[in-house]
Each structure stands twice: as C-alpha cells, then as structure tokens.
NUFI-81024 format. One record per residue: residue number from 1; residue in one letter; z, y, x of N, C-alpha, C in turn. Coordinates in nm, 2 decimals, decimal comma. Atoms other than C-alpha are relative to their C-alpha. Layout:
<rs>
(r NUM "A" (Z Y X) (Z Y X) (Z Y X))
...
</rs>
This chain:
<rs>
(r 1 "M" (0,01 0,02 -0,17) (-0,05 -2,47 -1,54) (0,12 0,09 0,02))
(r 2 "S" (-0,12 -0,07 -0,08) (0,28 -2,37 -1,37) (-0,01 0,05 0,15))
(r 3 "L" (0,01 -0,04 -0,13) (0,26 -2,15 -1,05) (0,14 -0,03 0,06))
(r 4 "K" (-0,09 -0,01 -0,07) (0,49 -2,22 -0,80) (0,02 0,09 0,08))
(r 5 "R" (-0,02 -0,10 -0,07) (0,43 -1,92 -0,62) (-0,09 0,12 -0,07))
(r 6 "N" (0,05 -0,11 0,07) (0,26 -1,58 -0,71) (-0,20 -0,04 0,05))
(r 7 "P" (0,12 0,04 -0,05) (-0,14 -1,60 -0,66) (-0,05 0,06 0,14))
(r 8 "V" (0,03 -0,07 -0,12) (-0,16 -1,35 -0,38) (0,11 0,00 0,07))
(r 9 "G" (-0,09 0,02 -0,09) (0,04 -1,43 -0,07) (0,01 0,07 0,09))
(r 10 "W" (0,01 -0,12 -0,10) (-0,06 -1,15 0,17) (-0,09 0,10 -0,04))
(r 11 "F" (0,13 -0,07 0,00) (-0,27 -0,84 0,19) (0,01 0,10 0,13))
(r 12 "E" (0,01 -0,06 -0,14) (-0,38 -0,66 0,49) (-0,08 0,16 -0,03))
(r 13 "I" (0,09 -0,15 0,02) (-0,48 -0,24 0,49) (-0,03 0,04 0,11))
(r 14 "Y" (0,04 -0,04 -0,16) (-0,71 -0,18 0,78) (0,00 0,15 0,02))
(r 15 "V" (-0,01 -0,10 -0,03) (-0,64 0,11 0,94) (-0,06 0,05 0,16))
(r 16 "K" (0,06 -0,06 -0,12) (-0,80 0,34 1,24) (0,09 0,06 0,11))
(r 17 "D" (-0,13 -0,05 -0,12) (-0,48 0,53 1,39) (0,14 -0,06 -0,09))
(r 18 "M" (-0,11 0,06 0,04) (-0,19 0,32 1,35) (0,09 0,07 -0,02))
(r 19 "T" (-0,12 -0,11 0,00) (0,05 0,59 1,43) (-0,01 0,08 -0,14))
(r 20 "R" (0,01 -0,11 0,11) (-0,08 0,83 1,17) (0,00 -0,11 -0,13))
(r 21 "A" (0,01 0,09 0,11) (-0,13 0,53 0,91) (0,15 -0,05 -0,02))
(r 22 "R" (-0,13 0,06 0,01) (0,23 0,38 0,97) (0,09 0,13 -0,06))
(r 23 "A" (-0,09 -0,13 0,06) (0,41 0,74 0,94) (-0,03 0,05 -0,17))
(r 24 "F" (0,05 0,00 0,17) (0,21 0,79 0,59) (0,09 -0,09 -0,08))
(r 25 "Y" (-0,06 0,10 0,09) (0,35 0,48 0,44) (0,13 -0,02 0,00))
(r 26 "E" (-0,14 -0,04 0,02) (0,69 0,52 0,55) (0,03 0,11 -0,05))
(r 27 "A" (-0,01 -0,14 0,06) (0,69 0,87 0,45) (-0,02 -0,04 -0,16))
(r 28 "V" (0,05 0,02 0,16) (0,53 0,79 0,09) (0,09 -0,11 -0,07))
(r 29 "F" (-0,11 0,13 0,08) (0,77 0,46 0,00) (0,12 0,00 0,09))
(r 30 "E" (-0,12 -0,04 -0,05) (1,05 0,58 0,23) (0,07 -0,16 0,09))
(r 31 "Y" (-0,05 0,12 -0,10) (1,10 0,24 0,43) (-0,07 -0,01 0,13))
(r 32 "K" (0,04 0,01 -0,14) (1,03 0,15 0,77) (-0,08 -0,15 0,01))
(r 33 "L" (0,07 0,12 -0,01) (0,77 -0,08 0,85) (0,02 -0,07 0,12))
(r 34 "E" (-0,03 0,07 -0,11) (0,83 -0,36 1,11) (-0,14 -0,09 0,08))
(r 35 "E" (0,13 0,02 -0,11) (0,59 -0,45 1,43) (0,00 -0,17 -0,02))
(r 36 "L" (0,01 0,14 -0,03) (0,45 -0,78 1,41) (-0,07 -0,04 0,09))
(r 37 "P" (0,03 0,00 -0,12) (0,39 -0,93 1,72) (-0,15 -0,10 0,04))
(r 38 "M" (0,15 0,06 0,01) (0,01 -1,05 1,74) (-0,06 0,06 0,08))
(r 39 "P" (0,08 -0,04 -0,12) (-0,16 -1,07 2,09) (-0,14 0,11 -0,05))
(r 40 "G" (0,14 -0,07 0,03) (-0,42 -0,79 2,07) (-0,02 0,09 -0,13))
(r 41 "V" (0,04 -0,04 0,11) (-0,40 -0,67 1,75) (0,14 0,09 -0,09))
(r 42 "P" (-0,14 -0,06 0,06) (-0,14 -0,42 1,61) (0,00 0,03 -0,15))
(r 43 "M" (-0,01 0,03 0,12) (0,01 -0,50 1,29) (0,15 0,05 -0,02))
(r 44 "F" (-0,12 -0,03 0,02) (0,30 -0,35 1,12) (0,03 -0,04 -0,16))
(r 45 "A" (0,01 0,06 0,12) (0,44 -0,52 0,81) (0,09 0,12 -0,10))
(r 46 "F" (-0,11 -0,05 0,13) (0,59 -0,39 0,48) (0,12 -0,09 -0,02))
(r 47 "P" (-0,10 0,10 0,00) (0,94 -0,49 0,40) (-0,01 -0,10 -0,11))
(r 48 "M" (0,03 0,13 0,08) (0,95 -0,85 0,27) (0,12 -0,06 -0,01))
(r 49 "N" (-0,10 0,08 0,07) (1,17 -1,05 0,05) (-0,05 -0,12 -0,05))
(r 50 "D" (0,05 0,14 0,02) (1,10 -1,44 0,02) (0,05 -0,01 -0,14))
(r 51 "D" (-0,05 0,08 0,11) (1,31 -1,46 -0,28) (-0,05 0,10 -0,15))
(r 52 "A" (0,00 -0,07 0,10) (1,17 -1,17 -0,48) (-0,16 0,01 -0,06))
(r 53 "P" (0,16 0,00 0,05) (0,80 -1,13 -0,69) (-0,06 0,09 0,06))
(r 54 "G" (0,11 -0,10 -0,05) (0,52 -0,96 -0,56) (-0,03 -0,08 0,15))
(r 55 "S" (0,09 0,09 -0,14) (0,30 -1,02 -0,22) (0,09 0,10 0,11))
(r 56 "A" (-0,03 -0,11 -0,12) (0,38 -0,90 0,12) (-0,12 0,02 0,10))
(r 57 "G" (0,16 -0,03 -0,08) (0,12 -0,76 0,38) (0,06 0,10 0,09))
(r 58 "A" (-0,01 -0,09 -0,15) (0,10 -0,51 0,69) (-0,14 0,09 -0,01))
(r 59 "L" (0,12 -0,04 -0,04) (-0,13 -0,26 0,81) (-0,02 -0,04 0,11))
(r 60 "I" (0,05 0,10 -0,11) (-0,36 -0,38 1,07) (-0,12 0,10 0,02))
(r 61 "H" (0,10 -0,07 -0,07) (-0,60 -0,23 1,33) (-0,08 -0,10 0,07))
(r 62 "Y" (0,02 0,07 -0,06) (-0,83 -0,47 1,39) (-0,20 0,03 0,03))
(r 63 "K" (0,13 -0,06 -0,02) (-1,17 -0,42 1,57) (-0,12 -0,08 -0,10))
(r 64 "G" (0,08 0,08 0,13) (-1,46 -0,46 1,31) (0,01 0,02 -0,12))
(r 65 "M" (-0,06 -0,01 0,13) (-1,26 -0,40 1,01) (0,06 0,15 -0,01))
(r 66 "E" (-0,05 -0,15 0,00) (-1,24 -0,03 0,91) (0,00 0,01 -0,17))
(r 67 "P" (-0,02 0,00 0,12) (-1,10 0,11 0,62) (-0,10 0,04 -0,08))
(r 68 "K" (0,11 -0,05 0,12) (-1,30 0,22 0,27) (0,04 0,01 -0,10))
(r 69 "V" (-0,01 0,02 0,16) (-1,32 0,24 -0,06) (-0,09 -0,08 -0,04))
(r 70 "G" (0,08 0,07 0,10) (-1,47 0,02 -0,29) (0,00 -0,14 -0,02))
(r 71 "G" (-0,05 0,12 0,00) (-1,31 -0,30 -0,22) (0,09 -0,06 -0,09))
(r 72 "T" (-0,12 0,06 0,04) (-0,99 -0,47 -0,30) (0,08 0,15 -0,04))
(r 73 "L" (-0,11 -0,09 0,03) (-0,74 -0,23 -0,48) (0,13 -0,05 0,02))
(r 74 "I" (-0,17 0,04 -0,01) (-0,36 -0,27 -0,36) (0,02 0,09 -0,12))
(r 75 "Y" (-0,09 -0,11 0,08) (-0,11 -0,13 -0,65) (0,12 -0,04 0,08))
(r 76 "F" (-0,14 0,02 -0,03) (0,22 -0,06 -0,50) (0,08 0,03 -0,14))
(r 77 "S" (-0,10 0,00 0,11) (0,52 -0,09 -0,74) (0,11 0,14 0,04))
(r 78 "C" (-0,08 -0,11 -0,01) (0,70 0,25 -0,79) (0,09 0,02 -0,12))
(r 79 "A" (-0,10 -0,06 0,13) (1,00 0,39 -1,02) (-0,07 0,08 -0,12))
(r 80 "D" (0,11 -0,10 0,06) (0,76 0,69 -1,09) (-0,12 0,02 0,08))
(r 81 "C" (0,14 -0,04 -0,09) (0,41 0,69 -0,95) (-0,03 0,13 0,04))
(r 82 "A" (0,04 -0,15 -0,04) (0,41 1,04 -0,96) (0,07 0,05 0,10))
(r 83 "V" (-0,10 -0,02 -0,11) (0,69 1,06 -0,70) (-0,07 -0,02 0,13))
(r 84 "E" (0,06 0,04 -0,14) (0,49 0,87 -0,45) (-0,15 0,08 0,02))
(r 85 "A" (0,16 -0,05 0,00) (0,14 1,04 -0,53) (0,04 0,12 0,07))
(r 86 "S" (-0,08 -0,11 -0,03) (0,34 1,39 -0,47) (0,05 -0,02 0,17))
(r 87 "R" (-0,05 0,00 -0,12) (0,46 1,25 -0,15) (-0,16 -0,04 0,09))
(r 88 "A" (0,10 0,03 -0,05) (0,14 1,11 -0,05) (-0,12 0,11 0,06))
(r 89 "V" (0,07 -0,09 -0,05) (-0,03 1,44 -0,04) (0,09 0,09 0,12))
(r 90 "K" (-0,05 -0,06 -0,14) (0,25 1,58 0,17) (0,01 -0,02 0,11))
(r 91 "N" (-0,01 0,08 -0,17) (0,21 1,34 0,44) (-0,14 -0,04 0,03))
(r 92 "G" (0,08 0,00 -0,06) (-0,14 1,41 0,48) (-0,14 -0,12 -0,11))
(r 93 "G" (0,06 0,05 0,12) (-0,31 1,19 0,17) (-0,09 0,07 -0,09))
(r 94 "S" (0,05 -0,05 0,11) (-0,49 1,29 -0,12) (0,01 -0,08 -0,15))
(r 95 "V" (-0,01 0,06 0,16) (-0,49 1,22 -0,53) (-0,12 0,00 -0,02))
(r 96 "F" (0,15 0,01 0,08) (-0,80 1,09 -0,67) (0,02 -0,01 -0,14))
(r 97 "K" (-0,01 -0,03 0,16) (-0,64 1,06 -1,00) (0,15 -0,04 0,01))
(r 98 "E" (-0,14 -0,02 0,05) (-0,29 1,17 -1,11) (0,04 -0,13 -0,12))
(r 99 "K" (-0,08 0,10 0,14) (-0,05 0,95 -1,33) (-0,06 0,01 -0,13))
(r 100 "F" (0,04 -0,01 0,13) (-0,21 0,82 -1,65) (0,06 -0,11 -0,04))
(r 101 "S" (0,00 0,12 0,09) (-0,12 0,56 -1,90) (-0,07 -0,08 -0,02))
(r 102 "I" (0,07 0,12 0,02) (-0,21 0,21 -1,91) (0,07 -0,07 -0,10))
(r 103 "G" (-0,09 0,06 0,11) (-0,04 0,16 -2,22) (0,14 -0,05 0,01))
(r 104 "P" (-0,10 0,08 -0,03) (0,19 -0,11 -2,25) (0,06 -0,02 0,10))
(r 105 "Y" (-0,02 0,04 -0,16) (0,17 -0,17 -1,88) (0,08 0,11 0,09))
(r 106 "G" (-0,04 -0,11 -0,11) (0,29 0,16 -1,76) (-0,10 0,09 0,00))
(r 107 "F" (0,10 -0,11 -0,02) (0,14 0,41 -1,58) (-0,07 -0,01 0,19))
(r 108 "V" (0,10 0,00 -0,11) (-0,09 0,45 -1,26) (-0,04 0,14 0,08))
(r 109 "A" (0,06 -0,10 -0,08) (-0,19 0,69 -1,00) (-0,08 -0,04 0,12))
(r 110 "L" (0,13 0,04 -0,14) (-0,50 0,67 -0,74) (0,05 0,09 0,11))
(r 111 "V" (-0,02 -0,07 -0,12) (-0,42 0,80 -0,39) (-0,10 -0,07 0,10))
(r 112 "Y" (0,08 0,04 -0,11) (-0,62 0,81 -0,07) (0,13 0,02 0,10))
(r 113 "D" (-0,12 -0,01 -0,13) (-0,39 0,73 0,26) (-0,09 0,08 0,08))
(r 114 "T" (0,08 -0,11 -0,14) (-0,49 0,92 0,57) (-0,11 -0,08 0,09))
(r 115 "E" (0,10 0,08 -0,10) (-0,72 0,63 0,69) (-0,13 0,00 -0,07))
(r 116 "G" (0,12 0,01 0,09) (-0,96 0,68 0,39) (0,00 -0,11 -0,13))
(r 117 "N" (0,01 0,12 0,09) (-0,83 0,37 0,19) (0,06 0,06 -0,15))
(r 118 "L" (-0,05 0,00 0,12) (-0,77 0,39 -0,20) (0,10 -0,07 -0,02))
(r 119 "I" (-0,09 0,13 0,02) (-0,47 0,25 -0,30) (0,08 0,06 -0,16))
(r 120 "G" (-0,07 -0,03 0,15) (-0,29 0,23 -0,65) (0,15 0,01 -0,01))
(r 121 "L" (-0,16 -0,02 0,03) (0,08 0,34 -0,74) (0,00 -0,06 -0,15))
(r 122 "H" (-0,03 0,02 0,12) (0,22 0,18 -1,05) (0,17 0,00 -0,04))
(r 123 "S" (-0,14 -0,03 0,07) (0,53 0,24 -1,26) (0,03 -0,03 -0,17))
(r 124 "Q" (-0,04 -0,01 0,17) (0,70 0,16 -1,61) (0,03 0,13 -0,06))
(r 125 "T" (-0,06 -0,11 0,07) (0,79 0,52 -1,65) (-0,08 0,10 0,07))
</rs>
C-alpha cells in the first residue's frame, strides 16, 4: 500500500489557560504559534509546512474538553530532546521521564506541560 500522505493529519492539545499554555510551548520549542480564527474557540497553531513530513496541530481551549494524561501521546521532533525537556522545566512544566534510549530509533523524554498534558519529545541523538 502506498500512502499519499501521513496517516495523522492534525492534532489538538486541550488547554485550560491559553495564555499560559501558549507561552509554555513557544518557550520550549522556540517558535511562535499563530492564532487560527475560529468563532468562540481560542486556537493557536504550531508552525506548519505543507511540503514537510509530519503533522500540523494546535492548542485549543474548547468547553468540555480538558487536558489529561492517559489518552493519546503526541511526540514532538527535536534535535536533542534533553534540551527541550530542560526548557519545559524552566517554563512551568515538569519531567515525567528524563531522556532515554529507544534503541535504533533514537531517544525520548516525557514531560508535563503547564496544563497537565503529558507530551513526548523525540530526537535521534
């Protein structure tokens, strides 16, 4: 089977406090999130490149949808996941699991954001 696109086309990270969450993600990954105009639903998108692999997504404050652990885990690609893990702590998050090897697939670290979501950080080194 030949895929015309990656299986995941979009993700949303639910937040309680958009200002706090946006500041956290912008500081940890060192890029700006852009507001997506959505009537009545605050949403800020991560940078997107339609010609690059991977999935686009956004932070969203949606009534009835709360941040939590134990659901889907999103992994962000990093040059060195230990760097972003340390930035997470400096910006109000916490480390669940420090950088560890996943064999030939590189390394991961698991951190909590300021909203209580568990996110993954992945790097090759």
